[in-house]
VMD Tcl script that draws the C-alpha trace (Angstrom):
set ca {
  {-22.72 2.67 -14.25}
  {-24.83 -0.51 -14.37}
  {-22.57 -2.48 -11.63}
  {-22.44 0.15 -9.32}
  {-26.57 0.46 -8.79}
  {-26.80 -3.48 -9.30}
  {-27.24 -4.06 -5.33}
  {-29.87 -1.17 -5.48}
  {-31.91 -2.52 -7.92}
  {-31.45 -6.03 -6.45}
  {-32.83 -4.41 -3.02}
  {-35.67 -2.81 -4.57}
  {-37.10 -5.71 -6.74}
  {-37.02 -7.57 -2.84}
  {-38.68 -5.17 -1.57}
  {-41.68 -5.25 -4.56}
  {-41.91 -9.30 -3.64}
  {-42.21 -8.30 0.02}
  {-45.52 -6.18 -1.25}
  {-46.50 -9.33 -2.93}
  {-46.09 -10.92 0.52}
  {-48.06 -8.38 2.51}
  {-50.79 -7.92 -0.10}
  {-51.12 -11.84 -0.75}
  {-50.65 -13.95 2.06}
  {-53.11 -12.57 4.34}
  {-56.00 -13.67 2.01}
  {-54.45 -17.55 1.85}
  {-54.58 -17.52 5.96}
  {-57.90 -16.36 6.16}
  {-59.72 -19.53 6.28}
  {-57.32 -21.07 8.32}
  {-57.70 -17.90 11.13}
  {-61.40 -18.57 10.97}
  {-61.02 -22.36 11.60}
  {-58.10 -22.22 14.63}
  {-59.73 -18.81 16.28}
  {-63.01 -18.45 15.11}
  {-62.43 -15.09 13.48}
  {-65.35 -14.33 11.49}
  {-65.46 -13.48 8.11}
  {-65.98 -9.41 8.77}
  {-63.36 -9.51 10.99}
  {-61.20 -11.04 8.24}
  {-62.34 -8.84 5.90}
  {-61.61 -5.70 8.10}
  {-58.19 -6.85 7.70}
  {-58.24 -6.51 4.20}
  {-59.26 -2.66 4.74}
  {-56.49 -1.88 7.15}
  {-54.13 -3.04 4.84}
  {-55.15 -0.93 2.45}
  {-56.18 1.48 4.54}
  {-52.81 1.94 6.32}
  {-50.99 2.01 2.70}
  {-53.03 5.12 1.74}
  {-52.35 7.04 4.97}
  {-48.56 6.76 3.89}
  {-49.76 7.65 0.26}
  {-51.06 10.69 1.66}
  {-48.59 11.75 4.57}
  {-46.17 11.76 1.62}
  {-47.88 13.26 -0.65}
  {-48.42 16.63 1.25}
  {-44.93 15.78 3.75}
  {-42.31 14.31 1.62}
  {-39.94 17.02 2.39}
  {-40.30 16.57 6.23}
  {-38.65 12.78 5.58}
  {-35.25 11.86 5.23}
  {-35.68 9.96 2.04}
  {-32.72 7.45 1.96}
  {-32.87 6.60 6.02}
  {-36.69 5.98 4.84}
  {-35.80 3.55 2.27}
  {-33.24 1.53 4.20}
  {-36.03 1.62 7.19}
  {-39.17 0.13 5.20}
  {-37.92 -3.34 5.31}
  {-37.14 -3.55 8.60}
  {-41.06 -2.69 9.32}
  {-41.73 -5.35 6.82}
  {-39.66 -7.87 9.00}
  {-41.30 -6.77 12.57}
  {-45.10 -6.76 10.90}
  {-44.39 -10.34 10.07}
  {-42.94 -11.34 12.98}
  {-45.80 -9.93 15.05}
  {-48.67 -11.44 12.96}
  {-46.64 -14.62 13.42}
  {-46.44 -14.60 16.88}
  {-49.79 -13.12 17.51}
  {-51.16 -16.29 19.11}
  {-48.12 -16.06 21.30}
  {-48.01 -12.76 22.16}
  {-51.82 -12.26 22.68}
  {-53.52 -15.45 23.32}
  {-56.65 -14.11 24.46}
  {-57.08 -11.70 21.57}
  {-54.78 -13.01 18.57}
  {-57.20 -11.21 16.12}
  {-55.58 -7.93 18.06}
  {-51.94 -9.15 17.13}
  {-53.21 -10.18 13.84}
  {-54.45 -5.99 13.81}
  {-50.90 -4.64 15.02}
  {-48.78 -7.17 12.71}
  {-51.19 -5.98 9.65}
  {-50.94 -1.85 10.72}
  {-46.93 -2.44 10.92}
  {-46.57 -4.33 7.65}
  {-48.69 -2.37 5.41}
  {-46.90 0.93 6.89}
  {-43.86 -0.59 5.00}
  {-45.95 -1.75 1.98}
  {-47.16 1.82 1.90}
  {-43.48 3.19 2.27}
  {-42.41 0.65 -0.87}
  {-45.11 1.95 -2.92}
  {-44.60 5.47 -2.69}
  {-40.80 5.00 -2.93}
  {-39.07 2.39 -4.70}
  {-40.70 3.33 -8.10}
  {-38.96 6.75 -7.95}
  {-35.37 5.07 -6.62}
  {-35.80 3.20 -9.52}
  {-36.63 6.49 -11.77}
  {-33.87 8.49 -10.02}
  {-31.45 5.41 -11.45}
  {-29.84 6.11 -14.92}
  {-31.16 3.52 -17.32}
  {-31.27 3.56 -21.30}
  {-35.08 3.18 -20.73}
  {-36.67 4.49 -17.65}
  {-40.07 2.91 -19.01}
  {-38.66 -0.53 -19.39}
  {-37.16 -0.15 -15.93}
  {-40.13 0.45 -14.31}
  {-42.16 -2.14 -16.00}
  {-39.37 -4.70 -15.23}
  {-39.46 -3.72 -11.74}
  {-43.53 -4.22 -11.21}
  {-43.34 -7.28 -13.45}
  {-40.99 -8.80 -10.21}
  {-44.22 -7.86 -7.89}
  {-46.60 -10.16 -10.05}
  {-43.93 -13.06 -10.47}
  {-43.66 -12.63 -6.60}
  {-47.34 -12.86 -6.23}
  {-47.41 -16.43 -8.10}
  {-43.97 -17.41 -5.79}
  {-46.09 -16.78 -2.64}
  {-49.22 -18.06 -4.09}
  {-47.94 -21.14 -4.71}
  {-45.48 -21.98 -1.75}
  {-48.34 -21.04 0.58}
  {-50.77 -23.18 -1.04}
  {-47.97 -26.06 -1.21}
  {-46.67 -25.44 2.82}
  {-50.30 -25.68 4.17}
  {-50.98 -28.62 2.23}
  {-47.77 -30.49 3.48}
  {-47.27 -29.21 6.76}
  {-50.77 -28.28 7.34}
  {-52.90 -25.06 8.35}
  {-51.52 -25.50 12.34}
  {-47.73 -24.54 10.85}
  {-49.03 -21.05 9.55}
  {-46.95 -19.61 11.69}
  {-43.53 -20.95 10.17}
  {-44.71 -19.88 6.92}
  {-45.19 -16.46 7.76}
  {-41.63 -16.64 9.54}
  {-40.13 -17.97 6.01}
  {-41.80 -15.29 4.07}
  {-40.24 -12.35 6.70}
  {-36.97 -13.54 5.12}
  {-37.61 -11.82 2.16}
  {-37.70 -8.18 3.45}
  {-34.92 -8.94 5.32}
  {-32.92 -9.55 2.13}
  {-34.06 -6.12 1.07}
  {-32.79 -4.57 4.50}
  {-29.17 -6.05 4.20}
  {-29.44 -5.02 0.75}
  {-30.13 -1.19 1.18}
  {-27.94 -1.41 4.34}
  {-24.48 -1.32 1.72}
  {-25.98 1.16 -0.72}
  {-26.48 4.62 -1.24}
  {-29.72 5.86 -2.43}
  {-30.27 8.65 -5.24}
  {-31.55 12.42 -4.46}
  {-35.11 12.21 -5.34}
  {-37.17 15.65 -5.52}
  {-39.44 16.82 -2.98}
  {-41.90 19.95 -2.37}
  {-39.36 22.54 -0.43}
  {-42.90 23.39 1.79}
  {-46.57 21.54 1.94}
  {-47.77 24.56 -0.15}
  {-45.93 23.14 -2.78}
  {-47.92 19.76 -3.02}
  {-51.28 21.80 -2.14}
  {-50.65 24.23 -5.90}
  {-49.89 20.86 -7.92}
  {-52.89 19.25 -7.11}
  {-54.60 22.54 -8.98}
  {-53.25 20.98 -12.04}
  {-55.94 19.15 -13.87}
  {-53.60 16.80 -15.48}
  {-52.35 15.34 -11.95}
  {-56.23 14.32 -11.61}
  {-56.55 12.69 -14.66}
  {-53.89 10.60 -13.96}
  {-54.81 9.84 -10.63}
  {-58.05 9.06 -12.08}
  {-56.30 6.54 -15.04}
  {-54.39 4.78 -12.05}
  {-57.28 4.39 -9.28}
  {-59.48 2.75 -12.31}
  {-56.49 0.50 -13.16}
  {-55.81 -0.37 -9.68}
  {-59.26 -1.19 -8.93}
  {-59.57 -3.60 -12.52}
  {-56.33 -5.48 -11.15}
  {-57.15 -5.91 -7.71}
  {-60.36 -6.46 -7.75}
  {-60.09 -9.64 -10.16}
  {-56.74 -10.57 -7.67}
  {-58.74 -10.89 -5.23}
  {-61.38 -12.26 -6.22}
  {-60.32 -14.84 -8.52}
  {-59.88 -17.67 -6.19}
  {-63.22 -17.41 -4.56}
  {-64.85 -17.06 -7.88}
  {-63.95 -19.67 -9.29}
  {-64.63 -22.17 -6.21}
  {-68.14 -20.35 -5.32}
  {-69.47 -20.42 -9.25}
  {-67.30 -23.68 -10.72}
  {-67.16 -25.67 -7.51}
  {-63.14 -25.70 -8.02}
  {-61.57 -26.74 -4.46}
  {-59.66 -24.10 -2.29}
  {-56.11 -25.13 -3.19}
  {-56.49 -25.40 -6.88}
  {-58.33 -22.56 -6.68}
  {-55.80 -20.21 -4.96}
  {-53.41 -22.03 -7.98}
  {-55.58 -21.30 -10.74}
  {-57.20 -18.06 -9.88}
  {-54.47 -16.19 -8.07}
  {-51.20 -17.98 -9.58}
  {-52.22 -17.82 -13.43}
  {-53.19 -14.40 -12.56}
  {-50.05 -13.40 -11.05}
  {-48.43 -15.32 -14.10}
  {-50.43 -13.88 -16.65}
  {-49.52 -10.40 -15.10}
  {-45.31 -11.10 -14.72}
  {-45.69 -11.92 -18.58}
  {-47.14 -9.08 -19.69}
  {-44.60 -6.51 -17.46}
  {-41.87 -8.75 -18.52}
  {-42.81 -8.05 -22.30}
  {-43.33 -4.51 -21.88}
  {-40.04 -4.23 -19.97}
  {-38.20 -6.25 -22.60}
  {-40.13 -4.79 -26.23}
  {-42.52 -2.42 -25.14}
  {-42.96 1.36 -25.78}
  {-45.87 3.91 -25.64}
  {-47.63 3.17 -22.44}
  {-50.42 4.98 -23.55}
  {-51.35 2.35 -26.48}
  {-50.75 -0.37 -23.60}
  {-52.87 1.23 -21.46}
  {-55.67 1.56 -23.97}
  {-54.76 -2.18 -24.97}
  {-55.07 -3.70 -21.59}
  {-58.26 -2.03 -20.72}
  {-60.00 -2.87 -23.79}
  {-59.16 -6.82 -23.17}
  {-59.80 -6.64 -19.57}
  {-63.26 -5.48 -20.18}
  {-63.52 -8.15 -22.53}
  {-62.04 -10.55 -19.87}
  {-64.43 -9.67 -17.18}
  {-67.45 -10.33 -19.26}
  {-66.28 -13.77 -20.23}
  {-65.42 -14.66 -16.65}
  {-68.43 -13.40 -15.29}
  {-70.98 -14.64 -17.86}
  {-69.63 -17.71 -19.18}
  {-71.38 -20.84 -17.84}
  {-67.97 -23.11 -18.43}
  {-65.32 -23.74 -15.81}
  {-62.76 -23.63 -18.47}
  {-63.82 -20.26 -20.10}
  {-64.17 -18.47 -16.67}
  {-60.89 -19.80 -15.63}
  {-59.10 -18.57 -19.05}
  {-61.22 -15.28 -18.29}
  {-59.81 -14.59 -14.99}
  {-56.06 -15.76 -15.69}
  {-55.98 -13.69 -19.00}
  {-57.02 -10.55 -17.30}
  {-53.85 -11.05 -15.32}
  {-52.38 -10.09 -19.22}
  {-54.67 -7.52 -19.68}
  {-53.90 -5.37 -17.03}
  {-50.67 -5.75 -16.44}
  {-49.71 -2.51 -17.64}
  {-52.53 -0.54 -16.05}
  {-50.88 0.25 -13.21}
  {-47.39 0.67 -13.90}
  {-48.25 2.39 -17.06}
  {-50.03 5.24 -15.39}
  {-47.00 5.14 -13.43}
  {-45.00 5.98 -16.82}
  {-47.70 8.53 -18.12}
  {-47.51 10.68 -15.08}
  {-43.76 10.64 -14.77}
  {-43.41 12.08 -18.77}
  {-46.14 14.64 -17.86}
  {-44.65 15.89 -14.59}
  {-40.59 15.14 -14.75}
  {-39.83 17.09 -12.18}
  {-42.71 15.94 -9.69}
  {-39.93 13.63 -7.31}
  {-41.33 12.19 -4.64}
  {-44.34 13.83 -5.01}
  {-46.22 12.74 -8.25}
  {-45.32 8.54 -7.10}
  {-47.17 9.67 -3.96}
  {-50.10 10.63 -5.15}
  {-49.94 7.92 -7.50}
  {-49.90 6.16 -5.07}
  {-52.78 7.10 -3.11}
  {-55.03 7.16 -6.29}
  {-54.00 3.24 -7.11}
  {-54.48 2.19 -3.43}
  {-57.80 3.65 -3.44}
  {-58.85 2.08 -6.46}
  {-57.66 -1.47 -4.86}
  {-59.42 -1.34 -2.06}
  {-62.97 0.47 -3.33}
  {-62.85 -2.35 -6.42}
  {-62.80 -5.53 -4.02}
  {-64.88 -3.75 -1.59}
  {-67.66 -2.86 -4.05}
  {-67.97 -6.47 -5.32}
  {-68.24 -7.84 -2.03}
  {-71.44 -5.54 -1.29}
  {-72.78 -6.44 -4.71}
  {-72.21 -9.98 -4.17}
  {-73.98 -9.45 -0.38}
  {-77.00 -7.70 -1.98}
  {-77.48 -9.75 -4.39}
  {-77.35 -13.32 -2.29}
  {-79.77 -11.48 -0.58}
  {-82.46 -10.36 -3.09}
  {-85.30 -12.20 -3.50}
  {-85.93 -11.12 -7.08}
  {-82.54 -12.19 -7.86}
  {-82.74 -15.66 -6.18}
  {-85.70 -16.22 -8.36}
  {-83.73 -15.66 -11.17}
  {-81.14 -17.66 -9.87}
  {-83.26 -20.49 -9.52}
  {-85.12 -20.15 -13.06}
  {-81.34 -20.06 -14.50}
  {-80.20 -23.18 -12.46}
  {-77.60 -21.25 -10.18}
  {-77.57 -21.21 -6.63}
  {-77.67 -17.74 -4.60}
  {-73.99 -17.88 -4.35}
  {-73.27 -18.16 -7.82}
  {-75.64 -15.56 -9.18}
  {-74.09 -13.43 -6.74}
  {-70.64 -13.92 -7.45}
  {-71.44 -13.06 -11.32}
  {-73.18 -9.90 -10.64}
  {-70.43 -9.24 -8.53}
  {-67.86 -9.47 -11.22}
  {-69.84 -8.17 -13.61}
  {-70.19 -4.73 -11.60}
  {-65.90 -5.18 -11.41}
  {-66.01 -5.22 -15.11}
  {-67.34 -1.52 -15.01}
  {-63.79 -0.15 -14.05}
  {-62.11 -1.51 -17.27}
  {-65.00 -0.10 -18.79}
  {-64.76 3.22 -17.37}
  {-61.02 3.67 -17.96}
  {-61.21 3.03 -21.97}
  {-62.23 6.39 -22.61}
  {-59.11 7.89 -19.74}
  {-56.86 6.18 -21.60}
  {-57.90 7.13 -25.07}
  {-57.64 10.71 -23.90}
  {-53.83 9.73 -23.16}
  {-53.35 8.00 -26.54}
  {-54.45 10.84 -28.48}
  {-52.32 13.52 -26.25}
  {-49.26 11.19 -26.93}
  {-49.76 10.70 -30.70}
  {-50.36 14.31 -31.24}
  {-47.28 14.69 -29.64}
  {-45.35 11.90 -31.44}
  {-46.22 13.95 -34.83}
  {-44.89 17.43 -33.90}
  {-41.22 15.80 -32.31}
}
mol new
graphics top color blue
foreach p $ca { graphics top sphere $p radius 0.5 }
foreach p [lrange $ca 0 end-1] q [lrange $ca 1 end] { graphics top cylinder $p $q radius 0.2 }
display resetview
C-alpha cells in the first residue's frame, strides 16, 4: 500500500517545495529588480500583495465552487502553471523590454495561482492517502515546505553572490525545474477521490457553523505570526543591527526556515495532540517576538527571529489538523476555507507591520524618542513594527487554549 502511493507522495512533497520557491524567491530578487530596472519599493511591495491576493482568490473559488472542478485533473495541471509562471517571470525583460514590471506581474499571477491550487489541494491529497498516523503525515508535508525555504534562501543567495544579480533569470529558470519535476511525477499517478460539496449552497451552509470560523481564526493568526517574521526577519536584522543583506538572508530567512522545518519534522516523528502544540507554540512565539523586538543585542535579536520559526512551526499545519479532526467529511472545502484564512493572515500581518513601521519613521514624537534612546528612525520603526507583529501569537493564545480545553474533555470521555 505504501509503495502504491510513494510516487504521489513525492509529487506532493515537490509541490510544497515549489510553493516555497514562489513565496520566497521573489523577495530575495527585489533589490536586484530595483537596481537593474528602477522599479520602486511600492511596486515591488505590490508584487507581494498580488501573490497573496491571487492565492486568496483561488482559495475562495474552491471554497464555493470546488464541485465544478475536475479535482484530479486540476492537481496535475497545477505544477504546469507554476512552470509557465516562473518561465514568464524569468523572461520578463525579453518579452516586455519596455515594461519589465508588467512581465513580472503576469508571471506572479500565474505562479501564484499554481501556489494557491497547491495550498488548497495538496493537503487533502495527503489526507486521502491511507496512513497509520494522518496527523504526522500532514506535519511531514508542511515540514517539506519549511526545508524548501531553507534551500531556496541559501541557494539563491549563494548563486547571486557567485554569478551576480544580472544572472537572476538563470536562477529563476533553475528553480522552475522543481515544479517541472512535480508535473512529471503527477503525470504517472492516480489521484485519490476527495469529497466536495454537491452544490454551492452546501458550502454556504457549512459557513454557518461557528467552529468553522474559529478554525479559520486559528489559522489566520497562525499564518500572520509565521509569515510576518518570515518576511521581515532579514530586513529587521539588516536595519536594526547592521547585518549585511547576504548574511541577513541566510541568518534571517534560512535560519527561520530551518527552525520551522525542525519543529514540523519533530512533530511528524514524535508529535501528538495538535492543540497542545498550537498553544505552546503561540506562547513561545510571543516570547520570541518580544525578545527580537526589544533586545539591544544583535545575537539576542537573531536568536529571537530564528527560534520564532520553531515556535510557529505547527501553527499552520496544526490548525489544519484541528479543522480536519472536527470536520472529517469536509474534504476539499474545509482545506480551501482554511487556506483562505491562512493566506489572509499571511498577507495582512506583514503588510500591517510595514504600515506601522512607515508611520513610526515619519512620526516626530517617535523620532524624538529614538534620538533619546540612541536609535535611528528606521531602527525604532522596525522595532515598533515587530512589536505589533507580536500581537498575532499573543491573540492566538486564548483561541488555541479553547481548542486544547475541548480536546482535553474529549480525551477524558474516551
